[in-house]
C-alpha positions in Angstrom: 15.4 37.4 -17.9 15.9 35.3 -14.8 16.1 31.6 -15.2 15.7 30.7 -11.6 12.2 31.0 -10.0 12.1 32.4 -6.5 9.3 32.4 -4.0 8.6 32.7 -0.3 9.4 36.3 0.4 7.2 38.6 2.3 6.7 40.4 5.6 7.7 39.0 8.9 7.9 40.4 12.4 11.2 40.4 14.3 11.7 36.9 15.7 9.5 35.4 13.0 10.4 33.0 10.2 10.2 32.8 6.4 11.2 30.1 4.0 12.6 31.0 0.6 12.6 28.6 -2.3 14.4 28.8 -5.6 13.9 26.3 -8.4 16.1 25.8 -11.5 13.7 24.2 -14.0 15.3 22.6 -17.0 13.8 21.4 -20.2 11.0 19.0 -19.5 12.3 15.5 -19.1 15.9 16.5 -19.3 18.7 16.2 -16.7 19.7 19.2 -14.8 23.0 19.2 -13.0 23.8 22.0 -10.6 27.0 22.5 -8.7 27.0 25.1 -5.9 23.8 27.1 -5.1 23.7 30.2 -3.0 21.5 33.0 -1.6 22.5 36.6 -1.8 20.8 39.7 -0.5 20.9 43.4 -1.3 19.5 46.2 0.9 19.0 49.7 -0.4 22.3 51.5 -0.7 24.3 48.4 0.1 26.4 46.0 -2.0 25.0 42.6 -2.7 26.3 40.2 -0.1 26.5 36.4 0.1 24.2 35.0 2.8 24.7 31.3 2.4 25.9 28.8 -0.1 25.7 25.0 -0.4 27.7 22.6 -2.4 26.2 19.9 -4.6 27.0 17.4 -1.8 25.1 19.5 0.8 27.9 21.3 2.6 26.7 24.7 3.8 28.5 28.0 4.4 27.0 31.0 6.1 27.7 34.6 6.5 28.5 35.5 10.1 25.4 37.7 10.4 23.1 34.8 9.8 24.8 31.9 11.5 22.6 30.0 13.9 19.5 31.7 12.4 19.4 30.7 8.8 19.6 27.2 7.2 20.3 26.5 3.6 19.4 23.2 2.1 18.8 21.7 -1.3 16.8 19.0 -3.0 18.7 17.9 -6.1 15.8 15.8 -7.3 13.7 18.9 -7.5 16.6 21.2 -8.6 15.7 23.5 -5.7 17.5 25.4 -3.0 15.8 26.6 0.2 16.6 29.2 2.8 14.9 28.7 6.1 15.1 32.0 8.0 14.4 32.0 11.7 14.8 34.6 14.4 14.5 37.3 11.8 15.8 40.7 12.5 15.1 44.1 10.8 18.6 44.0 9.5 17.6 41.0 7.4 15.4 43.2 5.3 16.6 43.1 1.7 15.9 41.7 -1.7 17.1 38.1 -1.7 18.5 36.5 -4.9 19.4 32.9 -5.5 22.2 31.7 -7.7 22.9 28.4 -9.3 26.1 27.1 -11.0 24.4 25.1 -13.8 26.5 22.5 -15.6 23.9 20.5 -17.5 20.4 21.5 -18.5 20.6 25.2 -19.4 21.6 26.8 -22.7 25.1 27.6 -21.3 27.1 26.5 -18.3 27.7 29.0 -15.6 25.9 31.1 -13.0 22.2 31.7 -13.2 20.2 34.1 -11.0 16.7 34.4 -9.7 14.5 37.5 -10.1 14.8 38.5 -6.5 12.2 38.3 -3.7 11.6 41.0 -1.1 12.0 40.1 2.6 10.8 42.7 5.0 11.2 42.3 8.8 9.3 45.0 10.6 6.8 45.6 13.3 
């Protein structure tokens, strides 16, 4: 079972935009502390690849294939990471997964994954 809740996937035309969200809900009223968060994607027949990551302080890193087009951000108060995808290309078509390095608030410390959300870029 995925502990992270993803949303925002769908169909976009080339040149269009989508915004993905991934929330890491903890126990109600309890602190959640997350270190790095990241977005990965996996296309059919391909390995899962890192798209973008962001530190707890907000420093981003991007794969070369998405630099200048995608923006990763986070809202620590909401325990949420976002991926703003602009200038989409058909090559961006994949299932996108978020990951969070959780240190406080989940049953164990370590990496947690979302369920995946489909992004399709096509005419």
